[in-house]
VOBA-1610 file (N, C-alpha, C; in pm, whole numbers, padded with zeros to 5 digits, always signed):
BEGIN
Met+08262+09063+11478Met+08405+09047+11451Met+08460+08920+11530Thr+08543+08829+11466Thr+08602+08720+11537Thr+08699+08776+11643Asp+08697+08703+11748Asp+08784+08736+11855Asp+08932+08745+11816Thr+08995+08846+11860Thr+09138+08889+11798Thr+09234+08841+11917Pro+09353+08806+11896Pro+09450+08777+11982Pro+09509+08898+12063Thr+09547+08880+12178Thr+09620+08983+12252Thr+09766+08991+12203Pro+09853+09087+12235Pro+09977+09092+12203Pro+10057+08964+12253Asp+10023+08923+12365Asp+10091+08789+12420Asp+10069+08662+12332Glu+09931+08672+12258Glu+09918+08548+12180Glu+09937+08572+12039Ser+10019+08670+11999Ser+10044+08709+11869Ser+10127+08593+11793Ala+10143+08608+11663Ala+10192+08489+11585Ala+10337+08475+11621Thr+10420+08575+11638Thr+10565+08554+11677Thr+10609+08688+11748Asp+10724+08682+11798Asp+10788+08800+11864Asp+10862+08886+11774Thr+10859+08859+11650Thr+10924+08947+11535Thr+10840+09066+11534Pro+10909+09200+11544Pro+10842+09317+11518Pro+10781+09323+11375Ala+10647+09367+11367Ala+10597+09385+11221Ala+10533+09508+11211Thr+10539+09568+11093Thr+10489+09680+11048Thr+10391+09655+10935Leu+10276+09694+10945Leu+10179+09672+10845Leu+10152+09809+10779Val+10171+09802+10633Val+10157+09920+10556Val+10015+09916+10502Thr+09920+10004+10533Thr+09801+10007+10476Thr+09759+10135+10394Ala+09643+10163+10372Ala+09613+10283+10283Ala+09466+10315+10296Thr+09439+10453+10276Thr+09311+10506+10284Thr+09222+10464+10156Ser+09288+10420+10051Ser+09213+10377+09930Ser+09322+10301+09843Asp+09251+10244+09739Asp+09348+10166+09642Asp+09440+10276+09567His+09556+10227+09500His+09632+10287+09416His+09698+10421+09463Val+09739+10417+09605Val+09816+10530+09644Val+09958+10505+09670Gly+10009+10382+09610Gly+10156+10380+09612Gly+10195+10278+09743Lys+10099+10215+09801Lys+10124+10115+09911Lys+10239+10019+09896Thr+10234+09947+09784Thr+10323+09843+09744Thr+10473+09912+09746Ala+10495+10003+09670Ala+10629+10065+09666Ala+10688+10122+09778Ile+10595+10177+09876Ile+10640+10221+10003Ile+10666+10096+10095Ala+10581+10006+10092Ala+10617+09891+10184Ala+10738+09807+10152Val+10756+09797+10025Val+10891+09719+09983Val+11013+09802+10001Ala+10988+09941+09966Ala+11099+10030+09990Ala+11136+10034+10149Leu+11053+10052+10231Leu+11075+10051+10365Leu+11155+09927+10422Ala+11109+09804+10362Ala+11184+09679+10389Ala+11320+09692+10337Arg+11348+09735+10223Arg+11470+09753+10171Arg+11557+09849+10255Leu+11503+09960+10303Leu+11574+10058+10394Leu+11614+09999+10515Ala+11533+09916+10580Ala+11547+09845+10702Ala+11666+09740+10674Ala+11655+09675+10557Ala+11776+09576+10532Ala+11910+09658+10500Asp+11898+09779+10446Asp+12017+09846+10439Asp+12074+09889+10574Arg+11998+09894+10680Arg+12041+09934+10801Arg+12086+09814+10906Gly+12105+09697+10816Gly+12149+09584+10895Gly+12048+09474+10941Arg+11923+09506+10900Arg+11816+09430+10986Arg+11779+09318+10877Ser+11756+09192+10925Ser+11709+09089+10853Ser+11555+09087+10835Val+11497+09107+10710Val+11355+09151+10692Val+11288+09031+10622Gly+11153+09041+10631Gly+11066+08947+10570Gly+10943+09027+10517Tyr+10864+08977+10431Tyr+10754+09057+10360Tyr+10626+08953+10360Met+10516+08995+10376Met+10389+08924+10362Met+10283+09011+10305Lys+10193+08957+10216Lys+10069+09030+10181Lys+09952+08935+10189Pro+09893+08930+10317Pro+09811+08832+10353Pro+09683+08815+10252Lys+09636+08934+10185Lys+09531+08935+10099Lys+09564+08971+09946Gly+09559+08874+09870Gly+09603+08910+09721Gly+09484+08984+09661Thr+09510+09102+09612Thr+09394+09174+09549Thr+09413+09212+09408Arg+09528+09183+09353Arg+09555+09225+09217Arg+09521+09107+09124Leu+09397+09080+09075Leu+09357+08951+09016Leu+09342+08957+08870Gln+09369+08846+08807Gln+09366+08835+08668Gln+09216+08779+08622Ser+09145+08727+08719Ser+09006+08668+08675Ser+08919+08651+08801Asn+08789+08641+08783Asn+08690+08641+08888Asn+08720+08515+08964Val+08779+08406+08914Val+08777+08276+08992Val+08907+08278+09067Gly+08980+08375+09076Gly+09082+08403+09163Gly+09223+08363+09124Lys+09252+08348+09000Lys+09382+08330+08933Lys+09466+08464+08950Thr+09555+08469+09033Thr+09615+08597+09080Thr+09730+08644+08984Leu+09746+08762+08955Leu+09855+08818+08881Leu+09924+08918+08983Asp+09904+08884+09114Asp+09962+08980+09206Asp+10120+08960+09209Gln+10181+09057+09144Gln+10326+09060+09140Gln+10398+09120+09263Asp+10309+09172+09350Asp+10376+09251+09464Asp+10464+09150+09547Pro+10417+09027+09581Pro+10509+08938+09664Pro+10627+08913+09560Met+10618+08885+09444Met+10724+08843+09367Met+10820+08957+09361Leu+10782+09074+09350Leu+10863+09197+09342Leu+10949+09206+09483Ala+10872+09178+09601Ala+10940+09176+09725Ala+11052+09091+09744Arg+11011+08956+09690Arg+11110+08849+09687Arg+11242+08884+09606Glu+11221+08954+09494Glu+11345+08987+09408Glu+11410+09100+09468Val+11352+09208+09531Val+11432+09322+09577Val+11501+09280+09716Leu+11420+09207+09791Leu+11477+09176+09927Leu+11566+09043+09952Gly+11564+08968+09818Gly+11643+08851+09827Gly+11578+08734+09918Leu+11444+08732+09906Leu+11383+08615+09980Leu+11360+08488+09918Asp+11335+08389+09975Asp+11324+08253+09909Asp+11178+08198+09943Ala+11082+08280+09992Ala+10961+08213+10038Ala+10887+08205+09893Glu+10781+08105+09918Glu+10689+08082+09793Glu+10573+08164+09791Met+10502+08184+09680Met+10384+08268+09664Met+10276+08230+09769His+10247+08113+09784His+10145+08076+09862His+10168+08118+10016Gln+10300+08125+10050Gln+10339+08170+10192Gln+10325+08318+10190Met+10367+08390+10107Met+10342+08541+10111Met+10219+08603+10078Glu+10128+08530+10016Glu+09997+08562+09994Glu+09900+08443+10003Pro+09871+08408+10141Pro+09777+08300+10173Pro+09637+08310+10124Val+09576+08416+10126Val+09452+08441+10084Val+09429+08513+09949Val+09364+08454+09847Val+09347+08520+09720Val+09204+08594+09724Tyr+09206+08716+09732Tyr+09066+08786+09765Tyr+09001+08829+09648Ser+08952+08720+09579Ser+08891+08735+09440Ser+08744+08755+09467Pro+08654+08817+09356Pro+08512+08810+09359Pro+08453+08686+09402Thr+08506+08576+09352Thr+08453+08450+09381Thr+08464+08412+09521Phe+08582+08446+09583Phe+08610+08427+09710Phe+08505+08505+09805Val+08476+08641+09761Val+08393+08719+09845Val+08254+08654+09840Glu+08220+08614+09715Glu+08078+08544+09708Glu+08073+08433+09796Gly+08160+08342+09792Gly+08161+08232+09884Gly+08161+08259+10024Ala+08225+08375+10049Ala+08241+08426+10202Ala+08089+08464+10261Ile+08022+08536+10177Ile+07895+08590+10218Ile+07793+08462+10210Arg+07826+08370+10141Arg+07741+08240+10138Arg+07767+08144+10255Gly+07885+08178+10338Gly+07914+08100+10436Gly+08017+07981+10395Thr+08075+07987+10284Thr+08163+07864+10234Thr+08312+07903+10285Glu+08343+08024+10343Glu+08475+08039+10395Glu+08469+08060+10534Asp+08551+08000+10604Asp+08564+07993+10757Asp+08686+08102+10794Pro+08615+08219+10845Pro+08718+08318+10897Pro+08820+08259+10999Asp+08783+08173+11080Asp+08888+08125+11178Asp+08986+08051+11104Ala+08954+07965+11012Ala+09052+07892+10931Ala+09143+07962+10858Leu+09081+08080+10795Leu+09168+08183+10720Leu+09269+08251+10798Arg+09225+08290+10925Arg+09319+08354+11014Arg+09434+08252+11059Glu+09394+08122+11077Glu+09498+08030+11121Glu+09593+08012+11003Arg+09544+08014+10893Arg+09634+08001+10766Arg+09734+08105+10760Ile+09681+08229+10768Ile+09764+08351+10772Ile+09864+08346+10876Arg+09822+08295+11007Arg+09915+08305+11120Arg+10027+08203+11103Glu+09989+08076+11043Glu+10081+07970+11027Glu+10204+08027+10926Glu+10146+08071+10805Glu+10252+08123+10706Glu+10334+08245+10758Tyr+10265+08323+10838Tyr+10356+08425+10903Tyr+10452+08385+10999Glu+10417+08279+11068Glu+10518+08227+11165Glu+10643+08168+11083Ala+10609+08096+10973Ala+10724+08048+10892Ala+10809+08163+10836Leu+10737+08261+10793Leu+10820+08365+10713Leu+10902+08455+10815Ser+10854+08461+10941Ser+10920+08544+11039Ser+11029+08483+11121Thr+11047+08359+11085Thr+11156+08285+11153Thr+11277+08345+11127Asp+11365+08383+11239Asp+11498+08431+11222Asp+11494+08560+11151Arg+11388+08638+11150Arg+11379+08777+11082Arg+11387+08875+11200Asp+11446+08987+11180Asp+11458+09108+11269Asp+11326+09178+11271His+11270+09180+11146His+11147+09273+11129His+11059+09226+11012Met+10938+09217+11021Met+10848+09185+10912Met+10774+09306+10853Phe+10766+09309+10727Phe+10676+09417+10673Phe+10551+09345+10608Val+10439+09395+10655Val+10317+09334+10585Val+10252+09428+10516Glu+10199+09402+10383Glu+10127+09494+10302Glu+09981+09463+10307Gly+09903+09562+10330Gly+09758+09557+10326Gly+09708+09526+10193Gly+09571+09494+10180Gly+09521+09459+10054Gly+09408+09568+10014Gly+09418+09631+09894Gly+09322+09739+09864Gly+09330+09855+09957Ser+09214+09889+10031Ser+09212+09980+10129Ser+09211+09901+10261Trp+09229+09995+10364Trp+09221+09929+10514Trp+09094+09851+10540Thr+08995+09883+10474Thr+08863+09811+10504Thr+08850+09675+10429Thr+08922+09657+10326Thr+08912+09535+10250Thr+08933+09415+10339Gly+08843+09318+10313Gly+08840+09193+10402Gly+08740+09171+10504Gly+08660+09278+10525Gly+08547+09282+10631Gly+08456+09166+10621Val+08440+09111+10498Val+08339+08997+10508Val+08386+08856+10559Val+08516+08855+10586Val+08575+08734+10656Val+08649+08787+10780Asp+08621+08902+10836Asp+08684+08956+10951Asp+08829+08960+10937Leu+08874+09008+10812Leu+09022+09024+10777Leu+09053+09165+10728Thr+08981+09268+10767Thr+09039+09395+10738Thr+09176+09417+10783Asp+09242+09513+10749Asp+09376+09543+10803Asp+09383+09574+10949Ile+09265+09610+11010Ile+09271+09620+11153Ile+09284+09471+11214Asp+09199+09400+11159Asp+09214+09250+11206Asp+09351+09196+11178Ile+09411+09215+11072Ile+09534+09160+11043Ile+09650+09215+11146Ala+09637+09340+11165Ala+09734+09409+11264Ala+09723+09359+11409Glu+09585+09319+11433Glu+09565+09253+11569Glu+09617+09114+11583Leu+09588+09035+11468Leu+09650+08906+11458Leu+09786+08883+11456Leu+09855+08976+11392Leu+10019+08970+11387Leu+10082+09076+11494Asp+10015+09133+11552Asp+10049+09236+11660Asp+10146+09343+11590Ala+10086+09392+11484Ala+10178+09491+11396Ala+10142+09635+11431Arg+10237+09721+11436Arg+10219+09845+11424Arg+10187+09888+11285Val+10117+10002+11273Val+10040+10041+11136Val+10116+10173+11088Val+10124+10171+10966Val+10172+10294+10884Val+10067+10306+10783Leu+09996+10421+10777Leu+09890+10455+10685Leu+09931+10540+10584Val+09922+10498+10451Val+09944+10572+10331Val+09831+10648+10286Ala+09857+10778+10255Ala+09725+10854+10216Ala+09765+10961+10099Glu+09671+10990+10015Glu+09704+11102+09926Glu+09636+11231+09981Tyr+09667+11343+09925Tyr+09622+11492+09970Tyr+09603+11566+09851Glu+09480+11582+09824Glu+09466+11695+09736Glu+09394+11812+09787Ser+09324+11810+09887Ser+09251+11912+09957Ser+09215+11876+10101Pro+09198+11979+10192Pro+09169+11930+10328Pro+09049+11834+10340Asn+08966+11812+10237Asn+08862+11708+10261Asn+08912+11554+10270Asp+09048+11545+10218Asp+09111+11422+10231Asp+09147+11378+10374Leu+09150+11475+10456Leu+09179+11435+10601Leu+09072+11362+10664Asp+08933+11369+10627Asp+08833+11298+10669Asp+08865+11145+10672Asp+08918+11091+10560Asp+08958+10951+10549Asp+09080+10908+10643Val+09169+11014+10649Val+09276+10986+10744Val+09244+10974+10885Leu+09147+11071+10937Leu+09095+11067+11071Leu+09016+10938+11096Ala+08942+10902+10999Ala+08862+10777+11018Ala+08949+10654+11036Ala+09041+10642+10959Ala+09152+10531+10975Ala+09219+10542+11091Ala+09260+10661+11146Ala+09326+10664+11264Ala+09243+10634+11393Asp+09115+10677+11381Asp+09029+10628+11487Asp+09017+10475+11486Ala+09003+10413+11369Ala+08974+10267+11370Ala+09087+10191+11426Phe+09216+10244+11384Phe+09334+10166+11427Phe+09371+10203+11572Gly+09334+10308+11618Gly+09367+10336+11753Gly+09512+10339+11782Asp+09553+10284+11905Asp+09709+10288+11936Asp+09791+10219+11851Arg+09747+10128+11762Arg+09820+10070+11677Arg+09883+10149+11552Leu+09818+10248+11527Leu+09870+10343+11422Leu+09987+10431+11475Ala+10103+10386+11403Ala+10232+10457+11437Ala+10224+10595+11363Gly+10179+10610+11238Gly+10150+10742+11196Gly+10133+10726+11039Val+10131+10843+10967Val+10090+10862+10839Val+10190+10898+10750Val+10202+10854+10629Val+10295+10909+10510Val+10196+10930+10401Phe+10207+11052+10360Phe+10140+11118+10252Phe+10218+11091+10108Asn+10146+11064+10017Asn+10214+11007+09896Asn+10142+11081+09777Lys+10228+11120+09665Lys+10185+11175+09541Lys+10121+11309+09557Val+10178+11395+09646Val+10134+11532+09682Val+10172+11623+09571Ser+10093+11685+09506Ser+10127+11790+09409Ser+10179+11912+09461Glu+10249+11987+09375Glu+10303+12116+09431Glu+10194+12201+09471Asp+10074+12216+09406Asp+09959+12283+09424Asp+09905+12253+09575Ala+09916+12125+09606Ala+09854+12094+09742Ala+09964+12092+09857Phe+10082+12101+09818Phe+10185+12083+09931Phe+10189+12186+10033Asp+10161+12324+09992Asp+10166+12420+10099Asp+10051+12390+10200Ser+09932+12367+10142Ser+09813+12352+10224Ser+09836+12236+10325Leu+09897+12121+10284Leu+09924+12007+10368Leu+10020+12049+10470Asp+10134+12103+10428Asp+10234+12146+10522Asp+10206+12243+10630Gln+10125+12338+10586Gln+10107+12461+10670Gln+09976+12444+10757Asp+09878+12355+10701Asp+09751+12343+10759Asp+09728+12200+10802Gly+09731+12106+10704Gly+09698+11970+10723Gly+09765+11903+10818Ile+09913+11896+10806Ile+09983+11823+10905Ile+09978+11878+11050Pro+09981+12004+11076Pro+09962+12057+11213Pro+09823+12015+11273Phe+09716+12014+11177Phe+09585+11990+11231Phe+09591+11843+11283Leu+09650+11748+11188Leu+09645+11607+11242Leu+09721+11589+11362Glu+09840+11663+11369Glu+09922+11635+11489Glu+09851+11689+11615Ser+09752+11796+11585Ser+09694+11834+11713Ser+09584+11747+11755Lys+09545+11646+11672Lys+09466+11541+11699Lys+09521+11423+11741Gly+09653+11421+11762Gly+09728+11307+11807Gly+09769+11226+11703Val+09772+11255+11576Val+09804+11175+11468Val+09947+11206+11415Thr+10038+11129+11426Thr+10166+11154+11384Thr+10192+11140+11229Val+10263+11236+11178Val+10277+11232+11034Val+10436+11222+10998Phe+10461+11114+10946Phe+10610+11088+10913Phe+10673+11168+10797Gly+10589+11217+10721Gly+10623+11294+10599Gly+10538+11298+10497Ala+10589+11358+10387Ala+10501+11367+10266Ala+10580+11383+10136Ile+10537+11279+10048Ile+10640+11247+09948Ile+10559+11317+09816Pro+10633+11394+09736Pro+10586+11466+09631Pro+10545+11378+09508His+10454+11435+09434His+10409+11373+09321His+10530+11351+09224Glu+10531+11236+09179Glu+10651+11210+09087Glu+10585+11145+08952Lys+10619+11203+08840Lys+10552+11141+08723Lys+10589+10999+08687Glu+10712+10978+08709Glu+10775+10837+08668Glu+10717+10739+08769Leu+10654+10761+08893Leu+10595+10674+08965Leu+10445+10672+08952Ala+10388+10799+08923Ala+10241+10806+08905Ala+10185+10749+08793Gly+10259+10754+08673Gly+10193+10731+08545Gly+10241+10598+08477Val+10192+10557+08376Val+10256+10443+08290Val+10285+10500+08169Thr+10385+10449+08104Thr+10418+10488+07972Thr+10318+10429+07865Val+10314+10501+07752Val+10219+10459+07654Val+10250+10310+07607Gly+10378+10267+07602Gly+10414+10137+07594Gly+10364+10035+07682Glu+10367+10066+07820Glu+10315+09995+07918Glu+10150+09988+07904Leu+10091+10091+07881Leu+09952+10087+07854Leu+09904+09996+07736Ala+09995+10011+07645Ala+09955+09922+07509Ala+09984+09780+07563Asp+10085+09744+07628Asp+10088+09607+07673Asp+09990+09557+07759Glu+09939+09641+07850Glu+09840+09593+07940Glu+09691+09569+07865Leu+09688+09671+07756Leu+09553+09658+07693Leu+09557+09547+07598Gly+09675+09510+07563Gly+09694+09412+07443Gly+09665+09470+07306Ala+09705+09613+07310Ala+09672+09683+07187Ala+09760+09667+07074Glu+09730+09695+06943Glu+09817+09700+06831Glu+09857+09848+06817Leu+09980+09869+06797Leu+10039+09992+06769Leu+10052+10032+06623Leu+09960+10131+06589Leu+09941+10167+06448Leu+10043+10254+06391Thr+10121+10323+06477Thr+10217+10418+06438Thr+10361+10389+06485Asp+10457+10467+06417Asp+10606+10439+06465Asp+10645+10534+06565Ala+10555+10616+06629Ala+10589+10721+06725Ala+10634+10649+06853Pro+10732+10721+06928Pro+10794+10677+07048Pro+10685+10654+07155Thr+10699+10546+07226Thr+10592+10505+07338Thr+10648+10517+07481Asp+10745+10623+07492Asp+10802+10636+07653Asp+10723+10757+07711Ala+10633+10822+07639Ala+10556+10940+07708Ala+10475+10876+07820Phe+10458+10946+07920Phe+10364+10908+08034Phe+10233+10943+08027Val+10151+10849+08079Val+10001+10875+08069Val+09955+10855+08227Glu+09895+10975+08272Glu+09840+10984+08415Glu+09694+10981+08423Arg+09628+10980+08312Arg+09474+11004+08320Arg+09428+10964+08176Phe+09290+10925+08158Phe+09247+10899+08040Phe+09116+10997+08006Leu+09089+11018+07898Leu+08965+11103+07853Leu+08890+11016+07743Val+08759+11036+07768Val+08668+10972+07674Val+08618+11060+07554Gly+08639+11023+07439Gly+08604+11118+07319Gly+08459+11069+07274Ala+08364+11132+07314Ala+08224+11069+07295Ala+08140+11195+07228Met+08192+11317+07229Met+08132+11436+07180Met+08178+11465+07045Gly+08117+11582+06997Gly+08149+11635+06871Gly+08284+11687+06846Gly+08335+11718+06736Gly+08487+11748+06713Gly+08526+11880+06773Asp+08444+11977+06764Asp+08469+12123+06824Asp+08459+12114+06970Glu+08368+12053+07032Glu+08363+12027+07179Glu+08473+11947+07215Ala+08503+11849+07156Ala+08616+11755+07192Ala+08751+11839+07192Leu+08777+11921+07103Leu+08902+11992+07095Leu+08914+12083+07214Arg+08808+12149+07257Arg+08815+12234+07379Arg+08843+12146+07496Tyr+08778+12039+07509Tyr+08793+11950+07617Tyr+08937+11885+07617Phe+08984+11849+07507Phe+09133+11780+07510Phe+09242+11891+07538Arg+09213+12017+07496Arg+09319+12109+07520Arg+09340+12145+07663Arg+09255+12114+07743Arg+09266+12138+07890Arg+09331+12017+07965Ala+09364+11912+07882Ala+09430+11790+07942Ala+09585+11795+07942Arg+09652+11720+08007Arg+09791+11694+08002Arg+09813+11550+08043Asp+09918+11491+07978Asp+09956+11345+07995Asp+09827+11259+07995Ala+09742+11274+07896Ala+09623+11193+07881Ala+09619+11113+07766Ala+09548+10989+07785Ala+09527+10897+07662Ala+09376+10921+07638Val+09347+10948+07517Val+09206+10969+07468Val+09157+10831+07406Ile+09042+10784+07472Ile+08983+10674+07434Ile+08855+10699+07346Thr+08850+10639+07221Thr+08727+10675+07151Thr+08722+10558+07031Gly+08602+10566+06979Gly+08575+10467+06868Gly+08672+10463+06753Gly+08705+10377+06688Gly+08791+10362+06584Gly+08728+10428+06460Asp+08617+10447+06459Asp+08545+10527+06342Asp+08501+10661+06370Arg+08555+10724+06476Arg+08525+10863+06517Arg+08647+10956+06467Ala+08655+10979+06333Ala+08757+11050+06287Ala+08765+11207+06327Asp+08637+11248+06358Asp+08648+11385+06407Asp+08691+11409+06550Val+08669+11309+06646Val+08734+11310+06775Val+08883+11275+06761Gln+08923+11176+06672Gln+09063+11162+06666Gln+09143+11271+06623Thr+09084+11346+06526Thr+09159+11463+06468Thr+09173+11565+06575Ala+09063+11585+06653Ala+09063+11683+06760Ala+09172+11650+06876Ala+09184+11539+06903Ala+09282+11487+06991Ala+09420+11509+06961Leu+09442+11492+06822Leu+09568+11503+06768Leu+09622+11645+06761Asp+09525+11737+06778Asp+09548+11894+06790Asp+09578+11944+06918Ala+09557+11863+07019Ala+09589+11896+07152Ala+09720+11858+07204Ser+09799+11929+07253Ser+09931+11912+07292Ser+09948+11818+07419Gly+09831+11824+07496Gly+09842+11728+07612Gly+09805+11592+07602Val+09762+11543+07478Val+09724+11419+07447Val+09843+11329+07432Ala+09875+11224+07512Ala+09992+11132+07484Ala+09987+11032+07383Cys+09845+10993+07367Cys+09821+10887+07274Cys+09673+10866+07257Leu+09628+10810+07141Leu+09494+10776+07124Leu+09479+10624+07133Val+09365+10575+07188Val+09325+10439+07213Val+09197+10427+07136Leu+09199+10353+07012Leu+09093+10334+06936Leu+09014+10193+06967Thr+08896+10196+06986Thr+08810+10085+07027Thr+08734+10014+06924Gly+08691+09897+06927Gly+08604+09836+06836Gly+08663+09767+06730Gly+08796+09758+06722Gly+08858+09698+06615Gly+08858+09772+06481His+08821+09890+06481His+08824+09975+06361His+08946+10037+06327Arg+09006+10034+06219Arg+09125+10105+06172Arg+09091+10241+06146Pro+09174+10351+06189Pro+09149+10476+06142Pro+09179+10506+05991Ser+09135+10625+05945Ser+09166+10662+05803Ser+09311+10686+05795Gly+09349+10692+05656Gly+09492+10717+05635Gly+09536+10858+05675Ala+09440+10957+05661Ala+09444+11101+05702Ala+09498+11111+05833Val+09391+11026+05927Val+09434+11042+06069Val+09575+10985+06110Leu+09609+10863+06048Leu+09734+10807+06068Leu+09844+10901+06008Gly+09817+10975+05918Gly+09932+11063+05868Gly+09940+11179+05950Lys+09835+11236+06025Lys+09837+11337+06115Lys+09909+11295+06229Ala+09873+11178+06287Ala+09926+11110+06405Ala+10088+11109+06378Ala+10125+11068+06266Ala+10283+11051+06229Ala+10341+11172+06249Asp+10271+11283+06184Asp+10338+11429+06185Asp+10344+11473+06327Ala+10247+11444+06406Ala+10246+11494+06549Ala+10329+11410+06636Gly+10382+11288+06599Gly+10448+11195+06681Gly+10369+11142+06790Thr+10232+11119+06769Thr+10141+11078+06869Thr+10121+10925+06838Pro+10136+10841+06939Pro+10117+10693+06909Pro+09973+10680+06903Val+09912+10571+06812Val+09778+10545+06807Val+09783+10393+06828Leu+09703+10346+06938Leu+09668+10219+06975Leu+09526+10169+06936Ala+09524+10057+06893Ala+09389+09997+06848Ala+09374+09863+06928Val+09244+09863+06980Val+09185+09737+07062Val+09075+09688+06988Asn+09038+09563+07016Asn+08928+09500+06965Asn+08795+09516+07062Thr+08839+09534+07183Thr+08711+09557+07276Thr+08628+09678+07250Asp+08520+09675+07305Asp+08431+09799+07300Asp+08479+09911+07373Thr+08427+10024+07381Thr+08484+10156+07444Thr+08442+10136+07600Val+08337+10079+07647Val+08311+10070+07782Val+08420+09978+07862Thr+08439+09864+07789Thr+08526+09768+07848Thr+08679+09822+07836Thr+08715+09904+07737Thr+08854+09961+07737Thr+08854+10055+07843Ile+08762+10134+07869Ile+08773+10242+07968Ile+08794+10169+08102Asp+08719+10069+08133Asp+08730+10000+08253Asp+08883+09940+08275Arg+08921+09889+08176Arg+09058+09837+08184Arg+09164+09951+08198Ala+09155+10042+08115Ala+09250+10157+08117Ala+09243+10231+08244Glu+09126+10237+08299Glu+09129+10314+08442Glu+09193+10241+08538Gly+09187+10098+08537Gly+09270+10034+08631Gly+09415+10027+08612Val+09456+10020+08480Val+09593+10045+08459Val+09656+10184+08506Val+09584+10286+08463Val+09638+10423+08490Val+09645+10452+08638Arg+09525+10415+08704Arg+09511+10434+08844Arg+09610+10351+08924Gly+09658+10222+08863Gly+09741+10143+08934Gly+09887+10209+08934Gly+09916+10303+08852Gly+10044+10351+08836Gly+10138+10276+08757Arg+10262+10327+08767Arg+10371+10256+08677Arg+10393+10108+08713Thr+10419+10024+08607Thr+10448+09890+08638Thr+10554+09871+08737Arg+10514+09793+08846Arg+10608+09774+08956Arg+10730+09692+08915Asp+10847+09748+08942Asp+10974+09687+08918Asp+11075+09739+09013Ala+11196+09678+09014Ala+11298+09702+09108Ala+11336+09863+09103Arg+11331+09909+08980Arg+11356+10065+08982Arg+11258+10139+09044Thr+11136+10101+09051Thr+11033+10181+09125Thr+11072+10178+09260Val+11103+10071+09319Val+11135+10056+09468Val+11259+10147+09498Glu+11350+10140+09404Glu+11472+10222+09447Glu+11442+10359+09435Arg+11367+10403+09345Arg+11320+10551+09342Arg+11243+10584+09459Met+11157+10493+09509Met+11071+10526+09622Met+11148+10541+09748Ala+11265+10438+09754Ala+11351+10450+09877Ala+11425+10580+09882Thr+11466+10631+09774Thr+11530+10756+09767Thr+11428+10876+09814Leu+11309+10875+09760Leu+11204+10968+09798Leu+11180+10962+09950Leu+11181+10836+09997Leu+11146+10818+10146Leu+11263+10880+10223Asp+11369+10847+10181Asp+11496+10904+10252Asp+11506+11067+10262Ala+11442+11112+10158Ala+11456+11252+10139Ala+11346+11331+10202His+11225+11270+10228His+11102+11333+10266His+11034+11278+10375Val+11074+11175+10445Val+11008+11106+10535Val+11122+11063+10647Asp+11060+11057+10777Asp+11146+11025+10889Asp+11159+10866+10893Val+11250+10816+10806Val+11271+10668+10792Val+11316+10601+10916Asp+11401+10662+10994Asp+11453+10606+11109Asp+11339+10578+11207Ala+11233+10670+11215Ala+11122+10649+11309Ala+11045+10532+11250Leu+11036+10496+11123Leu+10950+10396+11067Leu+11026+10256+11071Val+11155+10240+11061Val+11224+10114+11062Val+11315+10083+11168
//
């Protein structure tokens, strides 16, 4: 690891909170920006930075990372993109790093300089991690390194479905050490809430890990609408059905019709991805109440009978020109990423934080 600064050598004297996560897609952005907004509501002048851009449009590093732009809109900031996101952490960047073409010291200095500019005259800086807390290791810029560089206290965002998830929390807590202020659990389902509340949180606190609260699963934050999914996939809508239903998962229709029907009937809030020439699978999906839409691949148009059945069922049918494997990869990223980030998302998250988390301890 590159030598890290002591607190006396940190970028500025402005207090900083780094919001990191145990894995991708746990709601880190919404929580980071909402915390900053709640701090602003309490009369503090706040700033935002995401040192590593990880939401990418292409391997060569053209970023579509909307997180800094969202923060700028919600918080009324005037900083430029290159300031708020000084390192674009693309596959091409990583390849260069392991070949020795990226200088970790120069990257750290770039982050430090931009942070100093952003934190000038600010009461509090909110820094968003990139991906999971381990992202950036090839250039000594994990979120541990960022926290040391900026002398930030750390808030860890984690999901909880079963006690097994506490392994990841404890590993992160051990890695961050005294810099970890505490944990916020997000997207906790009703089924898992009692286990977390009665067993998980007391266990963590017995290990010296503070838990600030647990945010319940909320469909409007966890999923994307059919319309948003269609936009992200560049799909053609073949029916007039409403596209405001939420999609939280996707299923692949690659089996026979009878088996597919049994499979689809166990689903809820699902998009079924299958070949445009698989009428048997399409029909089975339309018979399942938990299927929110069909995504048909390969550029094939379904039969008139299938479209008629979809119209009767009020189920949207989307068509894409990409093959099934490519469509699955893209859909997985869209659905796992959750609802398109906008100011309403931050507003809702701020309300949830106020209701379920010790915000005063955080900001």
